[in-house]
NULOBA-848281 format. One line per 2 residues: their letters; for each residue z, y, x of N, C-alpha, C. Coordinates in steps of 0.05 Angstrom, whole numbers, plus 5000, padded with zeros to 4 digits. Layout:
A	Z Y X Z Y X Z Y X; ...;
//
This chain:
MK	4667 4988 7471 4674 4959 7475 4695 4950 7456; 4715 4969 7451 4737 4962 7432 4726 4957 7404;
KL	4707 4974 7395 4695 4971 7369 4679 4945 7368; 4666 4938 7389 4650 4913 7391 4669 4889 7386;
LL	4691 4889 7401 4709 4866 7399 4722 4865 7371; 4729 4889 7361 4742 4889 7334 4723 4879 7312;
DI	4698 4888 7314 4678 4879 7294 4674 4849 7296; 4672 4838 7321 4668 4809 7325 4692 4794 7313;
YY	4716 4805 7319 4740 4792 7308 4740 4792 7278; 4732 4815 7266 4731 4817 7237 4712 4796 7225;
VW	4688 4794 7237 4669 4774 7228 4680 4746 7231; 4692 4740 7254 4704 4714 7259 4724 4706 7238;
LH	4742 4725 7231 4763 4720 7212 4752 4717 7184; 4732 4734 7177 4720 4733 7150 4705 4707 7147;
EL	4690 4698 7167 4675 4673 7165 4694 4649 7163; 4716 4651 7176 4736 4630 7174 4746 4626 7145;
KV	4749 4649 7132 4757 4648 7103 4735 4636 7086; 4709 4643 7093 4687 4632 7078 4686 4602 7081;
VF	4691 4592 7105 4691 4563 7109 4712 4549 7093; 4736 4559 7093 4758 4545 7079 4759 4550 7049;
RD	4742 4568 7039 4741 4573 7010 4720 4555 6997; 4703 4543 7013 4682 4526 7001 4689 4497 7007;
PA	4696 4481 6986 4703 4453 6991 4681 4436 7004; 4656 4442 6998 4634 4427 7011 4633 4433 7041;
VV	4637 4458 7048 4636 4465 7077 4660 4452 7091; 4683 4453 7079 4707 4440 7091 4702 4410 7095;
LL	4689 4398 7075 4682 4369 7077 4664 4364 7101; 4643 4381 7104 4623 4376 7125 4633 4384 7152;
FL	4649 4405 7154 4659 4415 7179 4683 4399 7190; 4700 4389 7172 4725 4377 7180 4727 4348 7173;
IV	4724 4341 7147 4728 4314 7138 4707 4295 7150; 4682 4302 7148 4660 4284 7158 4663 4279 7188;
PL	4666 4300 7205 4669 4295 7234 4694 4278 7240; 4715 4280 7224 4739 4264 7229 4736 4235 7220;
AY	4722 4231 7197 4721 4204 7185 4697 4188 7194; 4673 4201 7197 4649 4187 7203 4650 4173 7230;
PV	4659 4185 7252 4661 4171 7277 4679 4146 7276; 4701 4148 7261 4718 4125 7258 4704 4102 7244;
LY	4690 4109 7222 4675 4089 7207 4653 4076 7225; 4639 4092 7239 4617 4082 7255 4628 4064 7278;
AF	4649 4073 7291 4660 4057 7313 4672 4031 7302; 4684 4033 7278 4696 4009 7266 4675 3988 7260;
LY	4651 3996 7250 4630 3978 7243 4620 3962 7267; 4619 3975 7291 4609 3962 7315 4631 3955 7334;
NN	4656 3954 7324 4678 3950 7343 4678 3922 7356; 4666 3902 7342 4665 3875 7354 4646 3873 7377;
EA	4629 3894 7380 4610 3896 7403 4587 3875 7402; 4593 3851 7393 4572 3830 7393 4576 3813 7368;
VH	4556 3798 7361 4558 3780 7338 4559 3751 7348; 4572 3734 7333 4574 3705 7340 4566 3689 7316;
EV	4558 3664 7322 4551 3645 7300 4530 3657 7282; 4509 3668 7293 4486 3678 7277 4472 3654 7264;
KV	4469 3655 7238 4457 3633 7224 4426 3632 7229; 4417 3608 7238 4388 3605 7242 4379 3579 7230;
IV	4353 3578 7225 4340 3554 7214 4320 3544 7234; 4319 3518 7238 4301 3506 7258 4278 3492 7244;
VD	4254 3498 7253 4230 3484 7245 4220 3468 7269; 4226 3441 7268 4221 3424 7291 4197 3406 7285;
ES	4173 3415 7293 4149 3399 7288 4145 3378 7310; 4160 3380 7332 4158 3360 7353 4174 3335 7345;
NS	4198 3338 7334 4215 3316 7326 4218 3295 7348; 4224 3305 7372 4226 3287 7395 4254 3289 7406;
AL	4260 3272 7426 4287 3273 7438 4291 3299 7452; 4271 3310 7465 4274 3335 7479 4278 3359 7460;
SR	4263 3359 7438 4267 3380 7418 4294 3379 7405; 4304 3354 7399 4331 3352 7388 4352 3360 7408;
EF	4347 3355 7434 4366 3364 7454 4366 3395 7455; 4343 3407 7454 4342 3436 7454 4357 3448 7430;
TR	4353 3436 7406 4367 3446 7382 4397 3442 7385; 4405 3419 7395 4433 3413 7398 4447 3433 7417;
KV	4434 3440 7439 4446 3459 7458 4447 3487 7446; 4427 3495 7431 4427 3521 7418 4450 3522 7398;
DG	4453 3501 7383 4474 3501 7362 4502 3501 7375; 4504 3490 7399 4529 3489 7413 4538 3515 7426;
AA	4519 3534 7428 4526 3560 7439 4543 3576 7420; 4558 3595 7431 4577 3611 7415 4563 3630 7396;
DV	4539 3639 7403 4527 3661 7388 4508 3652 7366; 4501 3626 7365 4482 3617 7346 4493 3592 7331;
NV	4487 3591 7305 4495 3569 7288 4471 3559 7273; 4462 3534 7279 4439 3523 7265 4450 3512 7238;
VA	4440 3525 7216 4450 3517 7190 4432 3498 7175; 4407 3495 7184 4389 3477 7169 4365 3471 7186;
HV	4353 3448 7180 4327 3440 7191 4308 3437 7167; 4285 3451 7169 4266 3450 7147 4239 3440 7157;
AD	4221 3434 7138 4196 3421 7146 4175 3440 7155; 4174 3465 7145 4152 3483 7152 4163 3512 7152;
ME	4145 3529 7162 4153 3557 7166 4156 3572 7139; 4141 3564 7119 4143 3578 7093 4170 3574 7081;
EA	4180 3549 7083 4207 3544 7072 4228 3559 7088; 4224 3561 7114 4243 3576 7131 4243 3606 7124;
RE	4219 3617 7120 4217 3646 7113 4230 3651 7087; 4227 3633 7068 4240 3637 7042 4270 3637 7044;
AV	4281 3620 7061 4310 3619 7066 4320 3645 7078; 4304 3656 7097 4312 3682 7109 4310 3704 7089;
RR	4290 3703 7071 4289 3724 7051 4313 3723 7032; 4324 3699 7027 4347 3696 7010 4373 3701 7026;
KE	4371 3709 7051 4393 3715 7069 4411 3691 7074; 4399 3667 7072 4414 3643 7079 4415 3639 7109;
AY	4398 3653 7123 4398 3653 7152 4386 3680 7162; 4390 3686 7187 4380 3711 7198 4359 3707 7220;
GI	4350 3682 7223 4329 3678 7242 4317 3650 7240; 4295 3646 7253 4281 3620 7253 4274 3613 7282;
IY	4279 3588 7289 4270 3577 7315 4249 3556 7310; 4225 3562 7320 4202 3544 7315 4195 3529 7340;
IP	4197 3502 7338 4190 3484 7361 4163 3471 7355; 4142 3476 7370 4116 3466 7364 4114 3435 7368;
AS	4093 3424 7356 4089 3394 7358 4084 3385 7386; 4074 3403 7403 4067 3396 7431 4090 3399 7450;
FS	4114 3405 7440 4137 3412 7457 4143 3389 7477; 4147 3365 7468 4154 3343 7485 4131 3335 7503;
ID	4107 3334 7491 4083 3326 7507 4079 3345 7530; 4081 3371 7525 4077 3391 7547 4097 3387 7569;
LN	4123 3383 7562 4143 3380 7582 4140 3354 7598; 4131 3333 7585 4128 3308 7599 4102 3307 7616;
TA	4085 3325 7611 4060 3326 7628 4060 3350 7646; 4084 3361 7652 4087 3383 7671 4072 3408 7663;
QQ	4070 3413 7637 4058 3437 7628 4079 3456 7615; 4072 3481 7615 4090 3500 7603 4088 3499 7573;
TA	4111 3500 7559 4111 3500 7530 4124 3526 7520; 4125 3529 7494 4136 3553 7483 4153 3547 7458;
VL	4175 3561 7455 4191 3560 7431 4191 3588 7419; 4184 3590 7394 4181 3616 7381 4207 3623 7366;
VY	4216 3648 7369 4240 3657 7357 4233 3680 7338; 4241 3678 7313 4236 3699 7293 4263 3709 7284;
SD	4267 3735 7283 4293 3746 7277 4291 3766 7254; 4312 3767 7238 4316 3788 7218 4324 3813 7232;
MS	4306 3833 7232 4311 3857 7248 4328 3878 7233; 4342 3870 7212 4361 3888 7200 4384 3895 7219;
SM	4387 3879 7240 4406 3885 7261 4395 3875 7287; 4395 3893 7307 4386 3885 7334 4404 3864 7346;
LF	4429 3862 7337 4448 3843 7348 4440 3815 7342; 4428 3810 7318 4418 3783 7312 4396 3775 7332;
YK	4378 3793 7337 4356 3787 7355 4367 3782 7384; 4386 3798 7392 4397 3794 7419 4411 3767 7422;
AM	4427 3760 7402 4442 3735 7403 4423 3711 7404; 4402 3711 7387 4383 3689 7386 4367 3687 7412;
LL	4356 3710 7421 4339 3710 7444 4353 3701 7469; 4377 3712 7474 4392 3705 7498 4400 3675 7498;
TC	4408 3666 7475 4416 3637 7473 4393 3619 7478; 4370 3624 7466 4347 3607 7471 4337 3608 7499;
ME	4339 3632 7511 4331 3635 7539 4349 3619 7558; 4375 3621 7553 4394 3606 7570 4390 3576 7568;
VS	4386 3566 7543 4382 3538 7539 4356 3529 7552; 4335 3545 7550 4309 3537 7562 4312 3536 7593;
LE	4327 3555 7605 4331 3555 7634 4346 3530 7642; 4367 3523 7627 4383 3500 7633 4367 3474 7631;
MG	4351 3471 7610 4335 3447 7607 4313 3446 7628; 4302 3470 7635 4281 3470 7655 4292 3461 7682;
AD	4317 3469 7688 4329 3460 7713 4333 3430 7714; 4342 3418 7691 4345 3389 7690 4319 3375 7693;
IR	4298 3386 7681 4272 3373 7683 4262 3374 7712; 4267 3396 7726 4258 3397 7754 4272 3376 7771;
VN	4298 3372 7766 4313 3351 7781 4301 3324 7776; 4295 3318 7750 4284 3292 7743 4257 3288 7756;
DM	4240 3308 7757 4214 3306 7768 4215 3301 7798; 4234 3314 7812 4235 3311 7841 4251 3287 7850;
GH	4265 3274 7831 4281 3251 7839 4309 3260 7847; 4329 3245 7839 4356 3253 7844 4363 3249 7874;
GT	4376 3268 7885 4386 3266 7913 4416 3268 7912; 4427 3280 7932 4456 3284 7932 4463 3306 7912;
RA	4489 3308 7906 4497 3328 7887 4490 3356 7896; 4492 3361 7921 4485 3388 7932 4455 3393 7930;
QD	4440 3372 7935 4410 3375 7932 4402 3381 7903; 4415 3366 7885 4408 3370 7857 4416 3399 7848;
AS	4439 3408 7857 4448 3435 7850 4429 3456 7862; 4419 3451 7886 4400 3470 7898 4374 3470 7883;
TM	4365 3446 7874 4340 3444 7859 4342 3458 7832; 4366 3455 7818 4370 3467 7792 4371 3497 7794;
EA	4383 3507 7815 4387 3536 7818 4379 3544 7847; 4354 3550 7850 4344 3556 7877 4356 3582 7887;
VD	4361 3601 7869 4372 3627 7877 4399 3630 7862; 4420 3633 7877 4447 3637 7866 4450 3666 7857;
YE	4456 3670 7832 4458 3698 7822 4483 3701 7806; 4491 3726 7803 4515 3733 7787 4508 3756 7769;
WV	4515 3754 7743 4509 3775 7724 4533 3795 7723; 4527 3820 7731 4548 3841 7731 4538 3864 7714;
SF	4554 3872 7694 4546 3894 7676 4560 3919 7686; 4545 3939 7695 4556 3964 7703 4563 3981 7679;
YN	4587 3993 7679 4596 4013 7660 4600 4002 7632; 4587 3980 7625 4590 3967 7599 4599 3939 7603;
VS	4625 3935 7609 4635 3909 7618 4631 3888 7597; 4635 3896 7572 4633 3876 7550 4604 3871 7542;
NG	4585 3887 7554 4557 3884 7547 4552 3887 7517; 4568 3905 7505 4568 3908 7476 4551 3931 7467;
FA	4546 3930 7441 4528 3950 7428 4543 3977 7425; 4568 3976 7417 4583 4000 7412 4587 4016 7438;
SF	4592 4003 7460 4599 4017 7485 4577 4035 7495; 4552 4027 7489 4530 4044 7499 4519 4063 7478;
LV	4521 4056 7452 4509 4072 7431 4528 4092 7418; 4553 4084 7413 4571 4101 7398 4577 4128 7412;
PA	4581 4129 7439 4585 4155 7452 4562 4174 7447; 4537 4164 7447 4514 4182 7441 4514 4190 7412;
IL	4521 4172 7394 4523 4179 7365 4544 4201 7361; 4566 4200 7375 4587 4219 7371 4578 4247 7378;
IL	4562 4250 7400 4551 4276 7407 4532 4286 7386; 4515 4268 7375 4496 4276 7355 4511 4284 7329;
VI	4533 4271 7323 4549 4277 7299 4557 4307 7300; 4566 4316 7323 4574 4344 7326 4551 4363 7319;
QQ	4528 4358 7329 4505 4376 7324 4497 4375 7295; 4495 4350 7283 4485 4348 7256 4505 4358 7235;
TL	4531 4354 7239 4550 4364 7220 4552 4395 7222; 4548 4406 7246 4546 4435 7248 4522 4445 7232;
LL	4500 4432 7234 4476 4439 7219 4481 4437 7189; 4495 4416 7180 4501 4412 7152 4519 4434 7142;
GI	4540 4440 7156 4559 4460 7147 4548 4488 7146; 4535 4496 7168 4523 4523 7169 4500 4526 7150;
GT	4484 4506 7148 4462 4507 7128 4472 4509 7100; 4494 4496 7094 4506 4498 7067 4515 4526 7061;
IV	4527 4539 7081 4537 4566 7077 4514 4585 7072; 4493 4584 7088 4470 4602 7084 4455 4595 7059;
GT	4452 4569 7053 4439 4561 7028 4454 4571 7003; 4481 4572 7005 4497 4583 6983 4491 4612 6979;
HN	4490 4627 7001 4483 4656 6999 4456 4659 6986; 4437 4643 6993 4410 4645 6982 4410 4637 6952;
DK	4425 4616 6945 4426 4607 6917 4438 4629 6899; 4459 4641 6908 4473 4661 6892 4465 4690 6898;
KR	4445 4693 6915 4435 4720 6922 4458 4737 6933; 4476 4726 6948 4499 4741 6958 4494 4751 6986;
FT	4473 4766 6990 4465 4775 7016 4484 4797 7026; 4496 4812 7008 4514 4833 7016 4540 4821 7028;
VA	4546 4797 7020 4569 4783 7032 4562 4776 7060; 4538 4768 7064 4530 4760 7091 4528 4784 7110;
SH	4519 4807 7099 4516 4831 7116 4541 4848 7117; 4560 4842 7098 4586 4856 7097 4583 4885 7087;
MS	4559 4893 7077 4555 4920 7067 4571 4925 7042; 4576 4903 7027 4592 4906 7002 4620 4913 7007;
EG	4629 4909 7032 4657 4915 7039 4658 4941 7056; 4636 4955 7056 4636 4981 7071 4634 4977 7101;
KN	4626 4954 7110 4624 4949 7139 4594 4949 7147; 4587 4967 7165 4560 4969 7175 4559 4955 7202;
IH	4557 4928 7201 4558 4912 7225 4530 4902 7232; 4523 4904 7257 4497 4897 7267 4495 4866 7267;
PL	4471 4855 7262 4467 4826 7263 4475 4814 7289; 4473 4829 7311 4481 4818 7337 4511 4810 7337;
KL	4527 4828 7327 4556 4822 7325 4562 4802 7303; 4547 4802 7282 4550 4782 7261 4545 4754 7272;
TI	4523 4751 7287 4516 4725 7299 4538 4716 7318; 4547 4733 7335 4568 4726 7355 4594 4718 7340;
GK	4602 4734 7321 4627 4729 7307 4626 4702 7292; 4604 4698 7277 4601 4673 7262 4599 4649 7281;
GF	4584 4653 7303 4581 4631 7323 4608 4623 7335; 4624 4643 7342 4651 4638 7353 4669 4624 7332;
CY	4665 4631 7307 4681 4618 7286 4675 4588 7285; 4650 4581 7283 4642 4553 7281 4649 4538 7306;
ST	4645 4551 7329 4650 4538 7355 4680 4532 7358; 4697 4551 7349 4726 4547 7351 4734 4523 7336;
LY	4724 4520 7312 4731 4496 7296 4722 4471 7309; 4698 4471 7322 4688 4447 7333 4699 4440 7361;
II	4710 4460 7374 4724 4454 7399 4748 4436 7393; 4762 4442 7370 4784 4426 7362 4774 4399 7351;
TS	4753 4399 7335 4743 4374 7324 4732 4355 7346; 4719 4366 7366 4708 4349 7387 4729 4334 7403;
AW	4753 4345 7404 4775 4331 7418 4781 4304 7404; 4780 4305 7377 4784 4280 7362 4759 4262 7364;
VL	4735 4273 7361 4711 4257 7360 4706 4244 7387; 4709 4259 7409 4700 4249 7435 4722 4238 7452;
RV	4748 4242 7445 4769 4231 7461 4786 4211 7446; 4795 4219 7422 4814 4201 7408 4799 4177 7396;
VP	4776 4181 7383 4762 4158 7371 4754 4137 7392; 4742 4145 7415 4736 4124 7435 4761 4110 7445;
YL	4784 4125 7447 4809 4112 7456 4818 4092 7435; 4817 4098 7410 4826 4080 7389 4810 4054 7389;
FN	4785 4055 7396 4768 4031 7395 4761 4020 7423; 4776 4029 7443 4774 4018 7470 4745 4020 7481;
LP	4732 4042 7475 4706 4047 7486 4709 4057 7515; 4689 4054 7532 4692 4063 7560 4698 4093 7562;
QI	4718 4100 7577 4725 4128 7582 4736 4130 7611; 4717 4134 7629 4726 4136 7657 4720 4164 7669;
GD	4711 4182 7652 4705 4209 7661 4729 4227 7663; 4728 4247 7679 4750 4267 7682 4750 4284 7657;
PL	4773 4286 7643 4775 4302 7618 4767 4332 7623; 4775 4343 7645 4768 4371 7651 4738 4375 7654;
TI	4725 4356 7668 4696 4357 7671 4682 4355 7644; 4692 4337 7627 4681 4334 7600 4684 4360 7584;
AV	4707 4373 7586 4712 4397 7571 4694 4420 7581; 4690 4422 7607 4673 4443 7618 4644 4438 7609;
FL	4635 4413 7608 4608 4406 7600 4604 4411 7570; 4624 4405 7554 4621 4407 7525 4621 4435 7515;
FP	4633 4454 7530 4634 4482 7521 4606 4493 7515; 4587 4492 7534 4560 4502 7528 4546 4485 7507;
YI	4553 4459 7506 4540 4442 7486 4547 4451 7457; 4573 4456 7453 4581 4465 7426 4569 4492 7419;
LA	4568 4510 7438 4556 4536 7433 4526 4533 7427; 4512 4517 7443 4483 4513 7439 4478 4500 7412;
AT	4494 4479 7405 4491 4466 7379 4496 4486 7356; 4516 4503 7360 4523 4523 7339 4500 4542 7334;
FF	4490 4555 7355 4468 4574 7352 4442 4561 7343; 4438 4536 7352 4415 4520 7343 4416 4516 7312;
AM	4440 4508 7303 4444 4504 7274 4441 4530 7259; 4451 4552 7270 4449 4578 7256 4419 4586 7254;
TL	4404 4581 7275 4375 4588 7274 4361 4573 7252; 4366 4547 7250 4352 4531 7230 4363 4536 7202;
SY	4387 4545 7200 4400 4549 7174 4386 4570 7157; 4373 4590 7170 4360 4611 7155 4335 4602 7140;
FC	4327 4577 7146 4305 4565 7130 4315 4550 7106; 4341 4549 7102 4352 4535 7079 4352 4553 7055;
SQ	4332 4552 7039 4329 4569 7015 4348 4560 6993; 4357 4535 6994 4376 4524 6974 4399 4510 6988;
RE	4420 4507 6975 4444 4495 6986 4439 4466 6994; 4423 4451 6979 4419 4423 6984 4397 4417 7004;
FV	4382 4438 7012 4359 4433 7030 4367 4422 7057; 4390 4431 7067 4399 4422 7093 4405 4392 7094;
ML	4412 4381 7071 4417 4352 7070 4392 4337 7077; 4370 4345 7065 4344 4332 7071 4336 4336 7100;
LV	4342 4360 7110 4335 4365 7138 4350 4347 7157; 4375 4342 7152 4391 4325 7170 4383 4296 7167;
VF	4378 4287 7142 4370 4259 7138 4345 4252 7152; 4325 4270 7152 4299 4264 7164 4298 4270 7194;
TS	4319 4283 7205 4318 4289 7234 4337 4273 7251; 4358 4261 7239 4379 4248 7255 4368 4225 7271;
VP	4353 4207 7258 4342 4184 7273 4322 4192 7294; 4302 4210 7288 4284 4219 7310 4300 4233 7333;
FL	4320 4248 7327 4336 4261 7348 4349 4241 7366; 4359 4219 7353 4372 4198 7369 4352 4183 7387;
FM	4329 4177 7376 4309 4163 7392 4299 4180 7415; 4295 4206 7410 4284 4224 7431 4305 4230 7452;
SG	4330 4223 7447 4351 4228 7467 4348 4208 7491; 4334 4186 7487 4331 4167 7508 4353 4147 7510;
IS	4370 4144 7490 4392 4125 7490 4383 4099 7477; 4373 4100 7452 4365 4076 7439 4337 4067 7447;
WP	4322 4085 7460 4296 4078 7472 4295 4088 7500; 4286 4072 7520 4287 4080 7548 4274 4108 7553;
WV	4289 4125 7567 4279 4152 7572 4253 4152 7589; 4251 4133 7607 4227 4132 7625 4202 4124 7609;
SI	4206 4112 7585 4183 4103 7569 4174 4124 7549; 4189 4146 7547 4182 4166 7528 4160 4184 7540;
PP	4138 4190 7525 4117 4207 7535 4127 4235 7543; 4115 4247 7563 4123 4274 7573 4124 4295 7550;
VL	4105 4293 7532 4105 4313 7510 4130 4311 7493; 4138 4286 7487 4162 4282 7471 4187 4289 7486;
KA	4186 4285 7513 4209 4293 7529 4213 4324 7528; 4191 4338 7529 4192 4367 7528 4203 4376 7501;
IA	4194 4363 7479 4205 4370 7453 4234 4363 7451; 4242 4340 7462 4269 4331 7461 4288 4350 7474;
YL	4279 4364 7496 4296 4383 7510 4298 4409 7496; 4285 4412 7473 4290 4435 7456 4315 4431 7439;
LP	4325 4406 7438 4348 4400 7422 4373 4399 7439; 4395 4412 7431 4420 4410 7447 4430 4381 7450;
ST	4424 4364 7430 4435 4337 7431 4423 4321 7455; 4399 4327 7464 4387 4312 7486 4402 4316 7512;
PG	4404 4340 7523 4420 4343 7547 4449 4337 7542; 4459 4342 7518 4487 4336 7512 4493 4307 7514;
IH	4475 4290 7503 4479 4261 7504 4477 4251 7533; 4456 4260 7547 4452 4251 7575 4477 4258 7592;
GF	4486 4282 7590 4508 4291 7606 4534 4278 7599; 4540 4277 7573 4566 4265 7564 4568 4236 7571;
VS	4546 4221 7566 4547 4192 7572 4550 4188 7602; 4537 4204 7618 4539 4201 7647 4568 4207 7657;
IN	4580 4228 7645 4607 4235 7654 4628 4216 7642; 4627 4211 7616 4647 4196 7603 4646 4166 7609;
TM	4622 4155 7609 4618 4126 7612 4613 4117 7640; 4600 4135 7656 4593 4127 7683 4608 4141 7705;
GA	4626 4159 7697 4643 4173 7716 4629 4194 7733; 4608 4206 7723 4593 4226 7738 4609 4252 7740;
TL	4603 4267 7760 4616 4294 7763 4597 4315 7751; 4607 4340 7751 4591 4361 7739 4566 4366 7756;
SD	4567 4363 7782 4544 4366 7799 4523 4345 7793; 4531 4321 7785 4512 4300 7778 4496 4306 7753;
VW	4508 4322 7735 4494 4329 7710 4487 4359 7710; 4483 4370 7733 4479 4399 7735 4454 4407 7719;
FE	4433 4392 7720 4408 4398 7706 4414 4401 7676; 4427 4381 7664 4434 4382 7636 4452 4405 7629;
YV	4471 4411 7647 4490 4433 7643 4475 4460 7642; 4456 4464 7661 4441 4488 7661 4423 4491 7636;
VL	4411 4468 7629 4394 4468 7604 4410 4477 7580; 4434 4467 7578 4451 4475 7555 4457 4505 7555;
WV	4462 4516 7578 4467 4545 7579 4442 4561 7572; 4419 4551 7581 4394 4564 7574 4390 4563 7543;
QV	4396 4540 7531 4394 4538 7502 4414 4556 7488; 4438 4560 7499 4457 4579 7487 4445 4606 7485;
VV	4433 4616 7507 4421 4643 7507 4397 4644 7488; 4379 4624 7490 4355 4625 7473 4361 4623 7444;
YW	4378 4604 7436 4384 4601 7407 4402 4624 7397; 4419 4636 7414 4434 4659 7406 4415 4682 7399;
AL	4394 4686 7416 4375 4707 7412 4359 4702 7386; 4350 4676 7383 4334 4669 7359 4351 4672 7334;
AT	4376 4663 7335 4394 4666 7311 4398 4695 7304; 4401 4712 7324 4405 4741 7319 4380 4753 7306;
MM	4356 4746 7316 4331 4756 7304 4328 4746 7276; 4334 4720 7272 4331 4709 7245 4351 4723 7226;
YY	4375 4728 7234 4395 4741 7218 4386 4770 7212; 4376 4783 7232 4366 4811 7228 4344 4811 7207;
WW	4325 4793 7210 4302 4791 7191 4312 4784 7163; 4330 4765 7162 4340 4755 7136 4354 4777 7120;
ID	4372 4791 7133 4387 4813 7119 4368 4837 7113; 4352 4844 7132 4334 4867 7129 4314 4864 7106;
NY	4307 4839 7101 4287 4834 7080 4299 4828 7053; 4324 4819 7052 4336 4809 7027 4360 4825 7017;
DP	4373 4841 7035 4397 4855 7026 4390 4884 7020; 4389 4891 6994 4381 4918 6987 4401 4940 6996;
KY	4426 4933 6999 4446 4953 7008 4444 4958 7038; 4434 4937 7052 4433 4939 7081 4407 4952 7091;
KG	4386 4948 7076 4360 4956 7085 4359 4987 7088; 4350 4995 7112 4348 5023 7118 4373 5035 7129;
KH	4395 5020 7130 4421 5031 7139 4430 5019 7165; 4415 4999 7175 4425 4986 7200 4421 5004 7224;
PS	4439 5003 7243 4435 5019 7267 4414 5007 7285; 4405 5022 7304 4385 5011 7323 4398 4990 7340;
MS	4382 4975 7355 4392 4954 7372 4410 4965 7394; 4407 4990 7400 4423 5002 7422 4449 5013 7413;
KF	4453 5014 7386 4478 5026 7376 4493 5005 7360; 4508 4989 7374 4525 4970 7360 4552 4968 7373;
//
């Protein structure tokens, strides 16, 4: 047991030196996790957009259509910057970024309303930002509901003030936003992004280390045979995993506690519960990254891997797309990723105040992933060194002698 612990400590210390000797790894392990969450939170810190520029195509040109346009323009989130004659002119203005959306009022708008028929107003949005779409859609919806209430009062004839109010609003309702009081974009998305940042930067850093060994054919450095150390891949995997996890336990305190505090994002979860939940997540993400890293034949390969997986990983987590709408097959694939239970559990605890028992399923899944990816990383390391390290080949002890 003493030799086991000493070997693991030796690997942990040696790998720590490897990390800090490579400027690229230091950048990916330390600088990126410290700077990227701040940048991302800063970009969405306003939570919502106001005065979104839109162009109106009013083919009705009636008193009712002008009233609709005037009320939309008077709202805080939309600014009507121009009226044009047709849709082609409006599209060209959007292409030139003179506006971010188009409101199209059909020629039958006034006629339909005056003959008690349902009409339609079409809203076209520049989808370079979902916030543009949200601002335009909600504003037009609120104006249409308000005008519809006025029309109902006029059709039924004016009564007392109380009767008119009852006619305009048959059901009294109140809009209450749970857990996201500001109803903002950052409050619901940034916490999930922060969890994904931990996993992806771990993958970047570890993949860069392994890719460097492959580029320079430094397999004896990875197996430590060049230093006279006959260390089994099992202990190598544990030692390296503990090294990366130790760094990210410190990093996660900044990413998941300090950054949300700086930008006033929701934080109502118990810090101890969050720490207990994050421990298996960091381990699972570490061994997951180690498993994939052995496919990095070149130093730069991991960059492509992260670029092409980050957005799918986020969508499959069920944050930016409703979890209930994701097909069962994709849900099963999503739960192979540490980020999926990590995001579900962290958001529930941090943003919604859940306890550990409330996220017990995600917590157990993370521990299962720790064991599975630790075993896979060990097998991959064993195969990698046994096939590529000429000094190690034939000298490794059996699995029972470590």
